[in-house]
C-alpha positions as CSV (number, residue, x, y, z in Angstrom):
1,M,0.0,0.0,0.0
2,N,1.0,3.6,-0.4
3,S,2.8,5.5,2.3
4,Q,0.8,7.6,4.8
5,A,2.0,10.8,3.1
6,S,0.2,9.8,-0.2
7,L,-3.0,9.2,1.7
8,M,-3.3,12.6,3.4
9,T,-6.2,13.7,1.2
10,I,-8.3,10.7,2.3
11,S,-9.2,10.4,6.0
12,L,-9.2,7.1,7.8
13,P,-13.1,7.1,8.1
14,E,-13.3,7.8,4.4
15,Q,-11.0,4.9,3.6
16,E,-13.2,2.6,5.8
17,K,-16.3,3.8,4.0
18,L,-14.7,3.0,0.7
19,I,-13.7,-0.5,1.8
20,H,-17.3,-1.1,2.8
21,K,-18.8,0.4,-0.3
22,L,-16.7,-1.8,-2.6
23,Q,-17.6,-4.9,-0.5
24,L,-13.9,-6.0,-0.5
25,F,-14.7,-8.2,2.5
26,K,-18.1,-9.8,2.8
27,I,-19.3,-12.7,5.0
28,Q,-21.7,-14.5,2.7
29,G,-23.0,-18.1,2.4
30,K,-21.4,-21.4,3.5
31,D,-19.1,-24.0,2.1
32,K,-20.1,-27.6,1.9
33,R,-18.7,-28.3,5.4
34,G,-21.1,-25.8,6.8
35,C,-18.4,-23.1,7.4
36,A,-19.2,-19.5,6.9
37,I,-17.5,-17.8,3.9
38,L,-15.5,-14.6,4.0
39,R,-15.3,-13.5,0.3
40,V,-12.5,-11.2,-0.6
41,I,-12.3,-9.5,-4.0
42,G,-8.7,-8.7,-4.9
43,K,-9.4,-6.7,-8.1
44,L,-11.5,-4.1,-6.3
45,F,-8.8,-3.4,-3.7
46,P,-7.8,0.3,-4.0
47,A,-4.2,-0.2,-2.9
48,R,-3.1,3.3,-4.0
49,I,-5.5,5.1,-1.7
50,V,-6.3,2.8,1.2
51,S,-3.8,2.2,4.1
52,V,-3.2,-1.0,5.9
53,E,-4.3,0.8,9.1
54,A,-7.8,1.4,7.5
55,V,-8.0,-2.3,6.4
56,N,-7.0,-3.6,9.8
57,K,-9.5,-1.3,11.6
58,Y,-12.3,-2.3,9.2
59,L,-11.6,-6.0,9.7
60,Q,-11.4,-5.6,13.5
61,E,-14.6,-3.7,13.7
62,K,-16.8,-5.1,11.0
63,I,-15.6,-8.6,10.1
64,Y,-13.7,-10.4,12.9
65,P,-16.4,-10.1,15.6
66,S,-18.7,-12.2,13.4
67,L,-16.1,-14.9,13.0
68,E,-14.8,-15.3,16.5
69,Q,-17.3,-18.1,17.5
70,R,-17.7,-20.1,14.3
71,Q,-15.7,-22.0,11.7
72,F,-15.2,-20.2,8.4
73,S,-13.4,-20.4,5.1
74,I,-12.0,-17.6,2.9
75,V,-12.7,-17.4,-0.8
76,Y,-10.2,-15.0,-2.3
77,L,-10.9,-13.9,-5.9
78,H,-7.6,-13.1,-7.5
79,T,-9.1,-12.6,-10.9
80,G,-7.9,-9.5,-12.6
81,V,-5.5,-8.4,-9.8
82,N,-2.7,-6.1,-11.1
83,R,0.4,-5.6,-9.0
84,A,0.6,-1.9,-9.9
85,E,-3.1,-1.2,-9.1
86,N,-4.4,-3.5,-6.4
87,F,-1.6,-5.4,-4.7
88,P,-1.1,-4.1,-1.1
89,G,2.5,-5.2,-0.7
90,I,4.3,-7.7,1.5
91,A,4.4,-5.5,4.6
92,A,0.6,-4.9,4.4
93,L,-0.2,-8.5,3.9
94,R,1.9,-9.5,6.9
95,S,0.3,-6.8,9.0
96,I,-3.2,-8.0,8.1
97,C,-2.3,-11.5,9.0
98,D,-0.5,-10.6,12.2
99,T,-3.3,-8.5,13.5
100,M,-5.9,-11.2,12.9
101,P,-7.0,-12.4,16.4
102,E,-5.8,-15.8,17.4
103,N,-9.3,-17.0,18.1
104,V,-10.3,-16.0,14.5
105,K,-7.2,-17.8,13.0
106,N,-8.2,-20.9,15.0
107,H,-11.6,-20.9,13.4
108,L,-10.2,-20.6,9.9
109,N,-10.8,-23.9,8.0
110,A,-9.5,-23.2,4.5
111,V,-8.5,-20.5,2.1
112,Y,-9.6,-21.0,-1.5
113,F,-7.4,-18.9,-3.9
114,L,-9.3,-18.6,-7.2
115,H,-7.5,-17.9,-10.5
116,P,-3.9,-17.8,-9.2
117,S,-1.4,-16.4,-11.7
118,L,2.0,-17.9,-12.1
119,Q,3.5,-14.8,-10.6
120,S,1.3,-15.0,-7.5
121,R,2.1,-18.7,-7.0
122,L,5.8,-18.0,-7.2
123,F,5.5,-15.0,-4.9
124,L,3.7,-17.0,-2.2
125,A,6.1,-20.0,-2.6
126,L,8.9,-17.6,-1.7
127,F,7.2,-15.4,0.9
128,G,4.1,-17.2,2.0
129,R,5.6,-18.6,5.2
130,L,6.8,-15.2,6.2
131,I,3.5,-13.5,5.5
132,F,0.9,-16.0,6.7
133,S,1.5,-17.0,10.3
134,G,-0.5,-19.1,12.7
135,G,-0.9,-22.0,10.3
136,V,-2.8,-19.8,7.7
137,Y,-0.2,-20.7,5.0
138,W,-0.9,-24.4,5.2
139,K,-4.7,-23.9,4.9
140,M,-4.3,-22.2,1.5
141,N,-5.4,-24.0,-1.7
142,Y,-5.2,-22.9,-5.3
143,V,-8.4,-23.2,-7.3
144,T,-7.9,-22.9,-11.1
145,R,-11.5,-22.8,-12.2
146,L,-14.9,-21.9,-10.8
147,E,-16.2,-25.4,-11.4
148,F,-13.7,-26.7,-8.9
149,L,-14.7,-24.1,-6.3
150,W,-18.3,-25.3,-6.5
151,E,-17.2,-28.7,-5.4
152,H,-16.4,-27.1,-2.0
153,V,-18.6,-24.0,-1.8
154,K,-22.4,-23.8,-2.1
155,R,-22.8,-22.1,-5.4
156,K,-26.1,-20.3,-4.7
157,E,-24.9,-18.7,-1.5
158,I,-22.0,-16.6,-2.7
159,E,-22.0,-13.7,-5.2
160,I,-19.3,-13.9,-7.9
161,P,-18.6,-10.7,-9.9
162,E,-19.3,-10.8,-13.6
163,F,-15.7,-10.2,-14.5
164,V,-14.8,-13.5,-12.9
165,Y,-17.2,-15.3,-15.3
166,D,-15.7,-13.3,-18.2
167,H,-12.3,-14.5,-17.2
168,E,-13.6,-18.1,-17.2
169,E,-14.7,-17.6,-20.8
170,E,-11.3,-16.3,-21.7
171,L,-9.7,-19.4,-20.2
172,D,-12.0,-21.6,-22.3
173,D,-10.9,-19.8,-25.4
174,Y,-7.2,-19.4,-24.9
175,R,-5.7,-21.5,-22.1
176,P,-7.9,-24.6,-21.4
177,M,-5.0,-27.0,-20.8
178,M,-3.1,-24.8,-18.3
179,D,-6.2,-23.7,-16.4
180,Y,-7.7,-27.1,-16.0
181,G,-4.8,-28.1,-13.8
182,M,-2.8,-30.2,-16.2
183,E,0.7,-28.7,-15.7
184,G,3.3,-31.4,-15.4
185,D,4.7,-30.2,-12.1
186,H,1.2,-30.1,-10.5
187,P,-0.6,-33.3,-11.5
188,R,-4.3,-33.3,-11.2
189,V,-5.5,-35.8,-8.6
190,Y,-9.0,-37.3,-8.7
191,V,-10.4,-38.2,-5.4
192,D,-13.8,-38.4,-3.7
193,S,-15.2,-34.9,-3.2
194,T,-15.6,-35.6,0.5
195,V,-12.0,-36.5,1.0
196,E,-9.1,-34.1,1.3
197,P,-7.1,-32.8,-0.5
198,A,-9.7,-31.1,-2.7
199,I,-10.1,-32.0,-6.4
200,S,-8.2,-29.9,-8.8
201,M,-6.8,-27.5,-6.2
202,Y,-3.2,-26.9,-5.7
203,S,-2.0,-26.7,-2.1
204,M,0.8,-24.2,-1.6
205,R,2.8,-27.2,-0.4
206,C,3.1,-28.3,-4.0
207,I,5.2,-25.3,-5.0
208,A,7.0,-24.5,-1.9
């Protein structure tokens, strides 16, 4: 995220209002294990004008209190994320993870990382253990396509932005082999949908 000096024109309350308006973080629906879902939309994150202080304050006040007493999973939509526009930076990610209350971390069941790019996977392979503490790193799974997400999340209970579906169509047209999980170093494993690890998802352990 940008330095505090570059955020002088936007007050902390205004930043929080923007986070809420964009619905960057929203508790919505359940996965097929009955866990609540925290949906996070990476593309909408205004990294240039929102500080990590504002994000942490918003999460502490608006999101975490609803997750302290129940199991939940995170669905992170990485679709359309651009490092220059909406990537918060390593220090910000670490701060967000470090300030997550321990009782909330303990209730986190899984993180579903939808549409990971090669760059994001390499980045997290290098820095994931440093950024995500408290066991969060090992709960993260890569999901290459929406159809595989629906095997673990109740489809009708979570809103997916239209640009995610548009990206799915692009994958169908241009990169079907890569995005159906058929890369040689990450073989696709077929197992019963009720048994871990999840079908067609890449645990971060595979690339670490």
